[in-house]
Every structure is written in C-alpha cells, then in structure tokens.
Backbone of each chain as ProteinMPNN parsed JSONL, in Angstrom:
{"seq_chain_A": "GAGVSQSPSNKVTEKGKDVELRCDPISGHTALYWYRQSLGQGLEFLIYFQGNSAPDKSGLPSDRFSAERTGGSVSTLTIQRTQQEDSAVYLCASSLVVYEQYFGPGTRLTVT", "coords_chain_A": {"N_chain_A": [[216.746, 80.663, 123.742], [217.668, 84.715, 123.899], [215.278, 86.25, 126.278], [212.74, 88.791, 126.232], [214.125, 92.275, 127.036], [214.495, 94.392, 130.126], [215.047, 97.461, 131.031], [215.243, 99.871, 133.265], [215.469, 97.415, 135.848], [213.709, 98.593, 138.27], [212.866, 101.842, 139.234], [213.017, 105.017, 140.841], [211.416, 107.752, 141.037], [211.348, 111.391, 141.771], [208.121, 113.239, 141.986], [207.16, 115.151, 138.877], [209.477, 114.911, 137.478], [211.353, 113.497, 134.851], [210.892, 110.253, 133.186], [212.638, 107.421, 131.507], [212.031, 104.533, 130.163], [213.29, 101.065, 129.241], [213.136, 98.855, 126.511], [214.024, 95.677, 124.853], [213.335, 93.806, 122.63], [212.606, 90.299, 121.711], [215.006, 89.327, 119.264], [214.026, 89.284, 115.941], [211.154, 89.412, 116.293], [208.656, 91.089, 115.236], [206.535, 93.107, 116.346], [205.826, 94.995, 119.312], [204.88, 95.736, 122.171], [203.577, 97.899, 125.051], [202.685, 97.583, 128.205], [201.169, 98.516, 131.225], [200.868, 97.447, 135.011], [199.333, 97.869, 137.648], [198.956, 98.097, 140.931], [196.887, 95.611, 142.113], [195.197, 96.094, 139.848], [194.668, 94.854, 136.872], [196.651, 94.115, 133.599], [197.215, 96.968, 131.568], [196.642, 97.768, 128.538], [198.849, 99.938, 126.634], [200.156, 100.835, 123.938], [201.678, 99.56, 121.132], [203.666, 98.833, 118.691], [203.871, 97.661, 115.279], [206.011, 96.333, 113.075], [207.224, 98.916, 110.367], [204.591, 100.238, 110.667], [202.393, 102.744, 111.552], [202.613, 103.407, 114.8], [199.99, 102.307, 117.405], [198.758, 104.35, 119.629], [196.497, 104.091, 121.163], [195.713, 103.44, 124.025], [197.632, 104.907, 125.488], [197.737, 106.978, 128.635], [197.45, 109.785, 128.897], [199.022, 112.89, 127.454], [201.385, 113.037, 128.432], [202.475, 110.807, 128.354], [204.807, 108.953, 125.763], [206.375, 106.951, 123.206], [208.709, 105.162, 121.591], [210.119, 103.592, 119.111], [212.923, 102.471, 117.721], [214.836, 101.72, 115.008], [213.196, 99.423, 114.256], [213.854, 97.84, 116.593], [214.404, 98.282, 119.717], [212.836, 99.666, 122.076], [211.734, 102.735, 123.602], [209.908, 103.748, 126.433], [208.799, 107.155, 127.364], [207.935, 108.684, 130.141], [206.762, 111.881, 131.138], [206.965, 114.583, 133.464], [206.186, 113.283, 135.905], [203.876, 111.777, 138.035], [202.242, 110.757, 140.807], [200.251, 108.886, 140.646], [201.33, 107.35, 138.392], [203.007, 105.398, 139.354], [203.794, 102.246, 138.727], [204.167, 98.707, 137.634], [206.029, 98.439, 134.37], [205.291, 96.849, 131.598], [207.015, 95.398, 129.054], [206.39, 93.887, 125.73], [207.022, 91.162, 123.283], [206.364, 89.969, 119.626], [206.053, 87.466, 117.31], [203.829, 86.302, 116.305], [201.033, 87.516, 115.771], [199.59, 88.704, 118.884], [200.387, 86.257, 120.371], [202.162, 86.8, 122.938], [205.348, 87.823, 124.537], [206.501, 88.476, 127.377], [208.792, 90.776, 129.232], [210.344, 91.206, 132.133], [209.674, 93.396, 133.568], [209.773, 96.757, 134.442], [209.719, 98.338, 137.517], [208.184, 101.174, 138.279], [208.44, 103.803, 140.996], [207.097, 106.787, 142.166], [207.926, 109.513, 143.796]], "CA_chain_A": [[217.286, 81.764, 123.28], [217.137, 85.46, 124.82], [213.798, 86.775, 126.268], [212.889, 90.103, 126.16], [214.868, 92.125, 128.473], [214.103, 95.754, 130.745], [215.846, 98.016, 132.16], [216.172, 99.645, 134.55], [214.289, 96.919, 136.683], [213.26, 99.464, 139.284], [213.127, 103.047, 139.468], [212.466, 105.458, 141.942], [211.609, 109.103, 140.632], [210.537, 112.63, 142.136], [207.288, 114.037, 141.281], [207.394, 116.384, 138.265], [210.962, 114.457, 136.683], [210.87, 112.864, 133.345], [211.455, 108.887, 133.374], [212.719, 106.841, 130.415], [212.213, 103.07, 130.383], [213.705, 101.113, 128.094], [212.694, 97.256, 126.315], [214.801, 95.16, 123.973], [212.225, 92.488, 122.249], [213.361, 88.884, 121.43], [215.306, 88.996, 118.238], [212.961, 88.766, 114.719], [209.592, 89.745, 116.91], [207.989, 92.281, 114.932], [205.572, 93.399, 117.105], [206.238, 95.12, 120.258], [203.916, 96.55, 122.683], [203.785, 98.21, 126.186], [201.697, 97.327, 128.949], [201.003, 98.875, 132.655], [200.156, 96.801, 135.758], [199.26, 98.722, 138.912], [198.693, 97.193, 142.411], [195.373, 95.445, 142.631], [194.737, 95.843, 138.537], [195.223, 93.921, 135.591], [197.412, 94.511, 132.506], [196.488, 97.734, 131.017], [197.646, 98.091, 127.412], [199.357, 101.175, 126.67], [200.585, 101.389, 123.075], [201.402, 98.864, 120.161], [204.299, 98.83, 117.608], [204.069, 96.397, 114.159], [206.965, 96.725, 111.949], [207.345, 100.152, 110.273], [203.647, 100.733, 110.448], [202.406, 103.982, 112.614], [201.902, 102.656, 116.133], [198.417, 102.367, 117.784], [198.889, 104.851, 120.392], [195.43, 104.199, 121.82], [196.238, 103.012, 125.161], [198.276, 106.023, 126.503], [196.286, 107.632, 129.391], [197.999, 111.287, 128.752], [200.011, 113.132, 126.276], [202.763, 113.063, 128.919], [203.055, 109.493, 127.995], [205.001, 108.681, 124.522], [206.762, 105.803, 123.104], [209.554, 105.197, 120.028], [210.88, 102.359, 118.73], [214.072, 102.813, 116.907], [215.33, 100.537, 113.913], [212.308, 98.026, 114.411], [213.811, 96.888, 117.664], [214.555, 98.572, 120.802], [211.845, 100.895, 122.104], [211.876, 103.573, 125.15], [208.512, 104.9, 126.85], [208.789, 108.253, 128.018], [206.567, 109.7, 130.894], [206.94, 113.298, 131.455], [206.274, 114.955, 134.498], [205.518, 112.089, 136.561], [202.62, 111.952, 139.253], [202.155, 109.561, 141.655], [199.424, 107.771, 140.072], [202.149, 106.634, 137.484], [204.022, 104.47, 139.902], [203.122, 100.818, 138.516], [205.043, 97.872, 137.101], [205.739, 98.745, 133.259], [205.546, 95.571, 130.935], [207.135, 95.34, 127.487], [206.171, 92.187, 125.182], [207.06, 91.199, 121.777], [205.727, 89.188, 119.407], [205.931, 87.327, 116.055], [202.768, 85.541, 115.802], [200.127, 88.715, 116.675], [198.573, 88.371, 119.918], [201.185, 85.628, 120.884], [202.823, 87.979, 123.144], [206.153, 86.996, 125.2], [206.527, 89.129, 128.317], [209.753, 91.124, 129.837], [210.63, 91.244, 133.872], [208.837, 94.487, 133.97], [210.556, 98.084, 135.162], [209.156, 98.88, 138.612], [208.31, 102.605, 138.341], [207.709, 104.351, 142.033], [206.946, 107.932, 142.024], [207.769, 109.784, 145.246]], "C_chain_A": [[216.948, 83.222, 124.266], [215.62, 86.084, 124.979], [213.814, 87.971, 126.157], [213.248, 90.55, 127.212], [214.477, 94.014, 128.703], [214.498, 96.19, 131.244], [215.307, 99.46, 132.455], [214.82, 98.36, 135.104], [213.622, 97.742, 137.36], [213.714, 100.683, 139.252], [212.38, 103.979, 140.06], [212.887, 106.87, 141.503], [210.699, 109.923, 141.602], [209.381, 112.847, 141.324], [207.557, 115.387, 140.394], [208.791, 115.92, 137.311], [210.114, 113.625, 135.555], [211.465, 111.316, 133.537], [211.58, 108.371, 132.079], [212.858, 105.1, 130.795], [212.315, 102.307, 128.992], [213.394, 99.215, 127.768], [213.792, 97.02, 124.813], [214.141, 93.854, 123.8], [213.563, 91.138, 121.725], [213.773, 89.33, 120.011], [214.271, 88.094, 117.028], [211.787, 89.296, 114.937], [209.799, 91.227, 116.088], [207.26, 93.391, 115.315], [206.226, 93.596, 118.426], [205.279, 96.397, 120.847], [204.193, 96.782, 124.496], [202.66, 98.292, 126.857], [201.823, 98.317, 130.437], [200.238, 98.095, 133.771], [200.38, 97.576, 136.831], [198.916, 97.729, 140.05], [197.325, 97.137, 142.286], [194.687, 95.722, 141.161], [195.224, 95.129, 137.492], [196.006, 94.692, 134.682], [196.569, 95.676, 131.837], [197.299, 98.001, 129.854], [197.782, 99.706, 127.197], [199.792, 101.517, 125.071], [201.541, 99.837, 122.182], [202.504, 99.394, 118.917], [204.156, 97.485, 116.452], [205.011, 96.914, 112.964], [206.97, 98.225, 111.962], [205.858, 100.685, 110.21], [203.617, 101.759, 111.63], [202.059, 102.927, 113.686], [200.275, 102.841, 116.715], [198.668, 102.665, 119.406], [197.46, 105.014, 121.754], [195.019, 103.988, 123.479], [196.911, 104.298, 126.001], [197.229, 106.858, 127.047], [196.93, 108.964, 129.15], [198.75, 111.337, 127.91], [201.443, 113.441, 127.189], [203.344, 111.543, 128.492], [203.587, 109.383, 126.584], [206.0, 107.499, 124.394], [207.652, 105.841, 121.912], [210.226, 103.907, 120.216], [211.827, 102.461, 117.391], [214.343, 101.293, 115.67], [214.428, 99.259, 114.046], [212.622, 97.113, 115.283], [213.538, 97.494, 118.963], [213.461, 99.885, 121.108], [211.665, 101.452, 123.697], [210.35, 103.851, 125.073], [209.157, 105.662, 127.713], [207.88, 108.737, 128.656], [207.509, 110.943, 131.746], [206.255, 113.798, 132.772], [205.403, 114.112, 135.467], [204.93, 112.436, 137.552], [202.571, 110.607, 139.771], [201.544, 108.003, 141.412], [200.451, 106.996, 138.523], [202.774, 105.231, 138.073], [202.984, 102.885, 139.483], [204.39, 100.156, 138.099], [204.727, 98.044, 135.306], [206.516, 97.788, 132.278], [206.186, 95.897, 129.498], [207.158, 93.625, 126.719], [206.377, 92.459, 123.959], [206.733, 89.922, 121.038], [205.983, 88.944, 117.799], [204.7, 86.983, 115.338], [201.812, 86.749, 116.403], [199.466, 88.091, 117.719], [199.341, 87.546, 120.95], [202.004, 86.329, 121.557], [203.939, 87.323, 124.398], [207.128, 88.413, 126.06], [208.204, 89.593, 128.636], [209.586, 90.903, 131.224], [209.74, 92.406, 134.007], [210.095, 95.389, 134.486], [208.962, 98.59, 136.241], [209.161, 100.25, 138.936], [207.721, 102.781, 139.76], [208.21, 105.792, 141.901], [206.726, 108.428, 143.356], [207.227, 111.483, 145.602]], "O_chain_A": [[216.178, 83.112, 125.219], [214.903, 86.357, 124.017], [214.921, 88.472, 125.958], [213.07, 89.96, 128.278], [214.248, 94.776, 127.765], [214.653, 95.682, 132.354], [214.934, 100.086, 131.463], [213.621, 98.41, 134.828], [212.462, 97.658, 136.956], [214.937, 100.823, 139.236], [211.157, 103.935, 139.928], [214.043, 107.291, 141.485], [209.672, 109.501, 142.134], [209.46, 112.705, 140.103], [208.007, 116.431, 140.865], [209.092, 116.689, 136.399], [208.943, 113.278, 135.401], [212.57, 111.235, 134.074], [210.7, 108.752, 131.308], [213.672, 104.604, 131.574], [211.748, 102.627, 127.947], [213.438, 98.408, 128.697], [214.187, 97.869, 124.015], [214.286, 92.924, 124.594], [214.776, 91.131, 121.511], [212.81, 89.79, 119.398], [213.884, 86.925, 117.05], [211.182, 89.718, 113.952], [210.652, 92.106, 116.205], [207.311, 94.479, 114.742], [207.028, 92.761, 118.843], [205.006, 97.491, 120.352], [204.879, 95.991, 125.144], [201.682, 98.895, 126.415], [202.922, 98.866, 130.524], [199.02, 98.005, 133.618], [201.515, 97.998, 137.049], [198.616, 96.56, 139.811], [196.58, 98.117, 142.307], [193.466, 95.574, 141.21], [196.429, 94.885, 137.438], [196.097, 95.902, 134.887], [195.387, 95.475, 131.554], [198.459, 98.397, 129.969], [196.942, 100.533, 127.55], [199.765, 102.736, 124.903], [202.056, 99.076, 123.001], [202.147, 100.349, 118.228], [204.358, 96.347, 116.875], [204.713, 97.754, 112.115], [206.811, 98.88, 112.992], [205.818, 101.758, 109.609], [204.473, 101.774, 112.515], [201.418, 101.889, 113.525], [199.538, 103.678, 116.195], [198.768, 101.799, 120.274], [197.419, 105.693, 122.779], [193.985, 104.457, 123.954], [196.574, 104.516, 127.165], [196.246, 107.335, 126.48], [196.091, 109.379, 129.951], [199.281, 110.343, 127.416], [202.423, 113.995, 126.691], [204.539, 111.282, 128.354], [202.692, 109.796, 125.846], [206.466, 107.051, 125.442], [207.294, 106.685, 121.09], [210.719, 103.37, 121.208], [211.404, 102.515, 116.236], [213.961, 100.127, 115.769], [214.932, 98.141, 113.943], [212.186, 95.962, 115.26], [212.417, 97.269, 119.419], [213.374, 100.888, 120.399], [211.505, 100.764, 124.704], [209.691, 104.1, 124.064], [209.893, 105.259, 128.613], [206.937, 109.257, 128.06], [208.443, 110.929, 132.548], [205.12, 113.442, 133.086], [204.207, 114.261, 135.718], [205.338, 113.445, 138.126], [202.838, 109.562, 139.178], [201.865, 106.841, 141.66], [199.958, 106.126, 137.806], [202.979, 104.215, 137.409], [201.848, 102.594, 139.856], [205.481, 100.725, 138.133], [203.598, 97.87, 134.847], [207.73, 97.752, 132.073], [205.65, 96.812, 128.874], [207.734, 92.596, 127.071], [206.119, 93.532, 123.416], [206.784, 88.854, 121.649], [206.11, 89.903, 117.038], [204.464, 87.228, 114.155], [201.887, 86.898, 117.623], [198.824, 87.055, 117.551], [199.213, 87.797, 122.148], [202.913, 86.705, 120.816], [203.511, 86.445, 125.147], [208.049, 89.085, 125.596], [209.003, 88.731, 128.272], [208.538, 90.332, 131.526], [208.857, 92.17, 134.831], [211.168, 94.914, 134.857], [207.822, 98.958, 135.958], [209.977, 100.662, 139.761], [206.69, 102.159, 140.013], [209.372, 106.081, 141.615], [205.776, 108.086, 144.06], [207.057, 111.845, 146.766]]}, "seq_chain_B": "EDQVTQSPEALRLQEGESSSLNCSYTVSGLRGLFWYRQDPGKGPEFLFTLYSAGEEKEKERLKATLTKKESFLHITAPKPEDSATYLCAVPRGGGKLIFGQGTELSVKP", "coords_chain_B": {"N_chain_B": [[180.689, 96.471, 125.078], [183.688, 95.416, 125.493], [184.711, 92.581, 127.752], [186.29, 91.089, 130.261], [186.666, 88.544, 132.557], [187.501, 86.856, 135.399], [187.411, 84.128, 137.227], [187.768, 81.742, 140.552], [188.949, 84.7, 142.454], [191.119, 83.939, 144.16], [192.753, 80.835, 144.485], [192.608, 78.168, 146.826], [194.481, 75.174, 146.814], [195.15, 71.731, 147.76], [197.959, 69.905, 147.637], [198.007, 67.768, 144.55], [194.913, 68.366, 144.475], [192.574, 68.35, 142.525], [191.592, 71.05, 140.157], [189.324, 73.669, 138.715], [190.18, 76.796, 136.616], [188.312, 79.704, 135.755], [187.455, 81.712, 133.001], [185.646, 84.171, 131.618], [183.82, 85.652, 129.085], [182.975, 88.639, 127.259], [183.062, 89.45, 123.774], [182.862, 91.057, 120.459], [182.965, 88.641, 117.968], [185.148, 86.78, 118.463], [188.472, 86.415, 118.245], [190.447, 84.849, 119.566], [191.882, 83.351, 122.187], [193.928, 83.628, 125.124], [196.004, 82.241, 127.425], [197.932, 82.969, 130.362], [200.416, 82.64, 132.483], [201.653, 84.01, 135.644], [204.399, 84.534, 137.54], [205.4, 85.947, 141.127], [206.501, 89.407, 140.465], [207.786, 89.043, 137.978], [207.269, 89.003, 134.847], [204.478, 88.332, 132.725], [203.911, 84.776, 131.239], [203.76, 82.962, 128.376], [201.282, 80.821, 127.84], [198.927, 79.223, 126.586], [197.222, 79.093, 123.292], [193.641, 79.337, 122.189], [191.342, 78.956, 119.786], [188.998, 78.537, 118.806], [185.549, 77.238, 119.753], [185.588, 74.146, 121.165], [187.939, 73.505, 121.247], [190.727, 72.423, 122.397], [193.932, 72.629, 124.713], [196.872, 71.547, 126.022], [199.276, 71.215, 128.78], [201.739, 69.706, 130.299], [200.358, 69.545, 133.773], [198.259, 71.282, 133.126], [195.587, 72.029, 131.228], [193.636, 73.609, 128.649], [190.598, 74.638, 127.903], [187.823, 75.531, 125.496], [184.802, 77.319, 125.173], [181.762, 78.964, 123.462], [181.16, 81.018, 125.293], [182.94, 80.976, 127.677], [186.088, 80.207, 128.727], [188.304, 77.439, 130.286], [190.621, 76.615, 132.645], [192.219, 73.607, 133.494], [193.114, 72.343, 136.159], [195.237, 69.449, 137.056], [195.976, 67.411, 139.441], [197.741, 69.264, 141.131], [200.993, 70.933, 141.629], [202.887, 72.187, 144.197], [204.789, 73.91, 142.745], [203.308, 74.995, 140.84], [201.757, 77.254, 141.825], [200.846, 80.382, 141.114], [199.886, 83.472, 139.138], [196.921, 83.053, 137.364], [196.455, 84.106, 134.304], [193.756, 85.515, 131.992], [193.09, 86.179, 128.557], [191.703, 88.304, 125.888], [191.978, 89.164, 122.107], [191.679, 92.462, 121.033], [191.404, 93.912, 118.706], [194.133, 95.437, 116.453], [196.512, 94.441, 117.871], [196.294, 94.568, 120.727], [195.543, 93.242, 123.676], [193.137, 92.172, 125.975], [192.874, 91.343, 129.084], [191.863, 90.016, 131.821], [191.478, 90.047, 135.561], [192.974, 88.075, 136.672], [193.632, 84.893, 138.218], [194.414, 84.001, 141.758], [196.383, 81.366, 142.029], [197.29, 78.992, 144.65], [199.271, 76.508, 145.527], [199.398, 74.162, 148.544], [201.941, 71.76, 149.999]], "CA_chain_B": [[182.289, 96.789, 125.578], [184.687, 93.714, 125.718], [185.322, 92.533, 128.848], [187.271, 89.842, 130.631], [185.974, 88.441, 133.983], [188.131, 85.736, 135.59], [186.979, 83.574, 139.001], [187.7, 82.63, 141.47], [190.143, 85.683, 142.507], [191.716, 83.215, 144.527], [192.259, 79.657, 144.909], [194.001, 77.274, 147.654], [194.482, 73.764, 146.785], [196.402, 70.905, 148.572], [198.805, 69.439, 146.483], [196.856, 66.841, 144.194], [193.653, 68.369, 144.483], [192.446, 69.237, 140.497], [190.633, 72.157, 140.221], [189.37, 74.607, 137.259], [189.79, 78.075, 136.421], [187.326, 80.069, 134.983], [187.332, 83.034, 132.444], [184.238, 84.286, 130.737], [184.681, 86.923, 128.182], [181.779, 89.327, 126.096], [183.333, 90.147, 122.985], [182.058, 90.532, 119.488], [183.958, 88.136, 116.633], [186.22, 86.225, 119.024], [189.604, 85.915, 117.651], [191.243, 83.814, 120.042], [191.693, 83.279, 123.896], [194.951, 83.261, 125.73], [196.537, 81.974, 128.993], [199.026, 83.174, 130.563], [201.003, 82.466, 133.923], [202.542, 84.989, 136.26], [204.896, 84.572, 138.78], [205.505, 87.377, 141.544], [208.084, 89.803, 140.221], [207.786, 88.576, 136.763], [206.156, 89.369, 133.587], [203.387, 86.969, 132.202], [204.395, 84.028, 130.947], [202.666, 82.624, 127.761], [200.816, 79.142, 127.689], [198.181, 78.507, 125.256], [196.278, 79.665, 122.512], [192.6, 78.591, 121.485], [190.977, 79.836, 118.601], [187.309, 77.962, 118.392], [185.035, 76.567, 120.454], [185.618, 72.817, 121.573], [189.5, 72.98, 120.782], [191.518, 72.168, 123.61], [195.349, 72.564, 124.368], [197.227, 71.059, 127.242], [200.795, 71.221, 128.724], [202.039, 69.157, 131.694], [199.184, 69.463, 134.228], [197.184, 71.999, 132.459], [194.749, 71.678, 130.117], [192.766, 74.864, 128.688], [189.312, 74.237, 126.96], [186.885, 76.605, 125.098], [183.379, 77.34, 124.376], [181.396, 80.248, 122.872], [181.21, 82.229, 126.184], [184.168, 80.949, 128.199], [187.41, 79.279, 128.745], [188.683, 76.582, 131.537], [191.968, 76.269, 132.984], [192.036, 72.656, 134.468], [194.993, 71.71, 136.866], [195.011, 68.036, 137.106], [197.206, 67.008, 140.419], [198.527, 70.642, 141.018], [202.142, 71.127, 142.644], [203.127, 73.657, 144.7], [205.554, 74.934, 142.001], [202.306, 75.339, 139.991], [201.24, 78.484, 142.361], [201.098, 81.564, 140.48], [198.82, 83.658, 139.105], [196.69, 82.668, 135.801], [195.646, 85.36, 133.347], [193.674, 84.95, 130.642], [193.385, 87.697, 127.208], [191.249, 88.063, 124.585], [192.526, 90.213, 121.34], [190.322, 93.713, 120.725], [192.063, 94.46, 117.458], [195.552, 96.659, 116.639], [197.536, 93.99, 118.628], [196.086, 94.988, 121.701], [194.779, 92.034, 124.651], [192.497, 92.516, 127.129], [193.286, 90.813, 129.952], [191.265, 89.579, 133.101], [192.329, 90.236, 136.849], [193.282, 87.071, 136.984], [193.268, 83.821, 139.523], [195.89, 83.52, 142.237], [196.441, 79.756, 142.79], [198.102, 78.558, 145.893], [198.745, 74.924, 146.012], [200.031, 73.942, 149.7], [202.284, 70.647, 150.068]], "C_chain_B": [[182.964, 95.596, 125.893], [184.925, 93.903, 127.145], [185.604, 90.787, 128.873], [186.982, 89.435, 132.168], [186.942, 87.169, 134.135], [187.439, 85.338, 137.255], [187.468, 82.335, 139.183], [188.723, 83.549, 141.439], [191.367, 84.986, 142.925], [191.679, 81.84, 144.441], [192.904, 78.72, 145.526], [193.655, 76.098, 147.491], [195.534, 72.739, 147.633], [196.872, 70.376, 147.512], [198.074, 68.18, 145.912], [195.814, 66.878, 144.01], [193.529, 69.112, 143.479], [191.546, 70.078, 140.829], [190.147, 72.673, 139.102], [189.466, 75.893, 137.495], [189.027, 78.587, 135.65], [187.5, 81.544, 134.124], [186.258, 83.116, 131.444], [184.611, 85.549, 130.05], [182.838, 87.779, 127.159], [182.681, 89.932, 125.128], [182.957, 89.879, 121.674], [183.118, 90.15, 118.36], [185.506, 87.583, 117.36], [187.707, 85.82, 118.415], [190.931, 85.279, 118.332], [191.4, 84.482, 121.479], [193.141, 82.958, 124.335], [195.091, 83.066, 127.156], [197.928, 82.117, 128.976], [199.358, 83.146, 132.207], [201.761, 83.787, 134.551], [203.048, 84.893, 137.455], [205.176, 85.936, 139.862], [207.06, 87.733, 140.919], [208.451, 89.572, 138.979], [206.779, 89.148, 135.885], [205.261, 88.063, 133.44], [204.179, 85.739, 131.049], [203.37, 83.136, 129.777], [202.333, 81.229, 128.119], [200.003, 78.742, 126.657], [197.487, 79.77, 124.388], [194.855, 79.243, 121.902], [191.945, 79.628, 120.987], [189.299, 79.676, 118.326], [186.963, 77.014, 119.296], [185.189, 75.091, 120.139], [187.25, 72.611, 121.234], [189.944, 73.112, 122.398], [193.312, 72.103, 123.612], [195.612, 71.937, 126.049], [198.88, 71.056, 127.426], [201.009, 70.842, 130.224], [200.863, 68.842, 132.401], [197.897, 70.106, 133.923], [196.828, 71.888, 131.247], [193.607, 72.997, 129.888], [191.644, 74.372, 127.463], [188.545, 75.59, 126.58], [185.976, 76.57, 124.534], [183.007, 78.449, 124.059], [181.635, 81.057, 124.177], [182.489, 82.206, 127.438], [185.157, 80.102, 128.058], [187.557, 78.97, 130.232], [189.81, 76.386, 131.508], [191.64, 75.161, 133.646], [193.093, 72.475, 134.826], [194.363, 70.53, 137.309], [196.213, 67.858, 138.421], [198.256, 68.09, 140.542], [199.678, 69.894, 142.094], [202.394, 72.384, 143.204], [203.924, 74.46, 143.697], [204.454, 75.417, 140.912], [201.621, 76.631, 140.515], [201.988, 79.364, 141.53], [199.787, 82.013, 140.145], [198.277, 83.553, 137.995], [195.837, 83.677, 134.927], [194.835, 84.722, 131.885], [193.436, 86.586, 129.524], [192.64, 87.47, 126.433], [191.764, 89.266, 123.683], [191.232, 91.449, 121.453], [191.032, 94.354, 119.588], [193.351, 95.348, 117.59], [196.592, 95.78, 117.628], [197.334, 94.231, 120.093], [195.098, 93.622, 122.707], [194.136, 92.798, 125.714], [192.409, 91.386, 127.974], [192.204, 90.965, 131.36], [192.371, 89.924, 134.432], [192.909, 89.128, 136.957], [193.271, 86.289, 138.263], [194.198, 83.769, 140.428], [195.699, 82.229, 142.709], [197.447, 79.686, 143.863], [198.032, 77.392, 145.904], [199.801, 74.542, 147.177], [200.438, 72.578, 149.44], [201.855, 69.895, 150.888]], "O_chain_B": [[182.489, 94.842, 126.742], [185.239, 94.956, 127.7], [185.369, 89.821, 128.148], [187.181, 90.349, 132.967], [187.184, 86.484, 133.141], [187.101, 86.118, 138.146], [187.677, 81.665, 138.172], [189.52, 83.424, 140.509], [192.455, 85.185, 142.387], [190.537, 81.402, 144.303], [193.871, 78.266, 144.915], [192.561, 75.751, 147.937], [196.625, 73.125, 148.054], [196.236, 70.364, 146.458], [197.501, 67.485, 146.752], [195.255, 65.913, 143.49], [194.062, 70.209, 143.31], [190.742, 69.88, 141.739], [190.597, 72.037, 138.149], [188.92, 76.324, 138.511], [188.904, 77.957, 134.6], [187.697, 82.528, 134.838], [186.029, 82.263, 130.587], [185.514, 86.319, 130.38], [181.91, 87.177, 126.617], [183.184, 90.99, 125.506], [182.683, 88.709, 121.405], [183.929, 90.943, 117.883], [186.636, 87.862, 116.959], [187.845, 84.626, 118.151], [192.065, 85.205, 117.86], [191.167, 85.635, 121.843], [193.588, 81.916, 123.856], [194.392, 83.647, 127.986], [198.8, 81.734, 128.196], [198.575, 83.607, 133.037], [202.431, 84.505, 133.808], [202.352, 85.112, 138.446], [205.148, 87.029, 139.296], [208.112, 87.101, 140.825], [209.608, 89.918, 138.743], [205.697, 89.65, 136.189], [205.433, 86.989, 134.018], [204.949, 86.083, 130.153], [202.309, 82.665, 130.189], [203.169, 80.536, 128.701], [200.406, 77.908, 125.846], [197.297, 80.946, 124.7], [195.042, 78.655, 120.837], [191.867, 80.785, 121.4], [188.562, 80.498, 117.781], [187.714, 76.113, 119.673], [184.967, 74.716, 118.988], [187.667, 71.482, 120.976], [189.475, 73.816, 123.292], [193.926, 71.61, 122.665], [194.799, 71.896, 126.973], [199.655, 70.928, 126.477], [200.572, 71.493, 131.173], [200.172, 67.949, 131.911], [196.779, 69.724, 134.27], [197.577, 71.682, 130.293], [192.841, 73.335, 130.791], [191.914, 73.857, 126.378], [188.647, 76.6, 127.276], [185.905, 75.969, 123.462], [183.863, 79.301, 124.296], [182.498, 81.92, 124.016], [182.888, 83.225, 128.002], [185.067, 79.212, 127.212], [187.205, 79.685, 131.171], [190.301, 75.971, 130.458], [190.77, 75.342, 134.498], [194.068, 72.412, 134.078], [193.246, 70.476, 137.823], [197.355, 68.249, 138.182], [199.419, 67.94, 140.166], [199.575, 68.963, 142.892], [202.122, 73.471, 142.694], [203.784, 75.682, 143.743], [204.825, 76.274, 140.11], [200.876, 77.178, 139.701], [203.182, 79.326, 141.233], [198.753, 81.455, 140.511], [199.058, 83.976, 137.143], [194.625, 83.866, 135.031], [195.169, 83.857, 131.076], [193.633, 87.756, 129.853], [192.673, 86.311, 126.02], [192.003, 90.327, 124.26], [190.098, 91.256, 121.89], [191.194, 95.567, 119.718], [193.624, 95.918, 118.646], [197.492, 96.424, 118.166], [198.356, 94.07, 120.76], [194.024, 93.205, 122.274], [194.541, 93.846, 126.217], [191.819, 90.403, 127.526], [191.868, 92.073, 131.779], [193.596, 90.03, 134.386], [193.814, 89.366, 137.756], [192.958, 86.848, 139.314], [195.222, 83.371, 139.873], [194.965, 81.962, 143.66], [198.433, 80.422, 143.824], [196.96, 76.875, 146.219], [200.995, 74.578, 146.882], [199.649, 71.925, 148.758], [202.248, 68.728, 150.921]]}, "name": "protein", "num_of_chains": 2, "seq": "GAGVSQSPSNKVTEKGKDVELRCDPISGHTALYWYRQSLGQGLEFLIYFQGNSAPDKSGLPSDRFSAERTGGSVSTLTIQRTQQEDSAVYLCASSLVVYEQYFGPGTRLTVTEDQVTQSPEALRLQEGESSSLNCSYTVSGLRGLFWYRQDPGKGPEFLFTLYSAGEEKEKERLKATLTKKESFLHITAPKPEDSATYLCAVPRGGGKLIFGQGTELSVKP"}
C-alpha cells in the first residue's frame, strides 16, 4: 500500500520567508509525528498528533514553528520567518501502533 | 535525562564479515526499543521492536537483541545492500522517540 508522502521534496527559501511543509500519512494511521534531522545531528522530535487529542508540541524549537492536522489526516508544518538554522530535513511519520512509526521521504529545507 | 548512545559511529565490513552494532540507553521504565534503517536521502525504515530483556527478533541477515542496558544489532554475512545508517530509538512518552546518532555501516564486495 501507499506509504507516507511528503511535499515538496526540496524547498529553498530566503531568510525571513514563511514555508509550509505537507505530510500525507498512511491511510488509517491515527498518529502523526514530525521530526527534524540536521546535518550531523540525530532525529529531533518536533510534534505529535494522536487522533482528536491535543497535540504534543513539546519539541517545537520556537514559536515560529506550528503544525496542524486537518480531518485527522493530512498535516502541515509551518515555519514563519525562516532562519538559516532552520535548514534541515523535515521528516513526517505515522503509526497505528504507538511508537512503530513509518516515515516519509522527508522535505529538505534550505534557507539562504 | 534519557539518553541513547550508539557505537561505533561508522563500521566498514567486507562482504560476509559478521559484526554487531551497539545501542546503549539510560531511560527510566523502558517501554520498548526500536531499530530503524536509513538509506541516504530517505526516511528511516522500521525494522524491529523489542520490549523486554532477553527478547530477540530476526529479519534476513539481521538479529536484534535486548538486555536491561543495551541492545545489539547483529549482522550475519552482510551484503553490500545492507549498507545504510542504522538507528535505534526509545520512547519518552507522548509518542516521542529519542533517537541515537546512528551507526553508518558500509559493506564492501
């Protein structure tokens, strides 16, 4: 079946601009996660959605980062006023069983 | 503070040369340990979940084991297609996974 899809695959933006990254989870998966992977760094948890519960936003690095999940399916991660340190690969994952997360291919964000 | 440490950072093997990757963790109340494989330019691919000390899981040339302090990923007679970065992770509540830095495995023919 179809896996997790993310768009765009690559995004280059100028410092100070806003960007939106999209994630389509596996159909039927109730949980959705966003992570960030910087060069030479491990995966860094950003945010977690489970069903209709309030999201766990504890990993968001600043108030410039926000995410929403519409209809319990598609999610959008928004970064406002991008900075160069936001350059990274942003990975989305979904799961049916908690913690057994299936990842998308990621969006590579470059802030110039 | 919960921590996950993987070693070695990089491992180069000849095809057929078996070895092990290590993942040590310091967490209170382990609720599972997860292994992933990540190929360049791709997202991590789920491999195994281990829930209790003594548990073992196998998939092709890979076998994952778990003790109270660490997990090993044993690779038997590896092939070049096993080359990838192998990540381990532990849960930290609320759906969050804490990942190690990974071991970059290279298998030469």
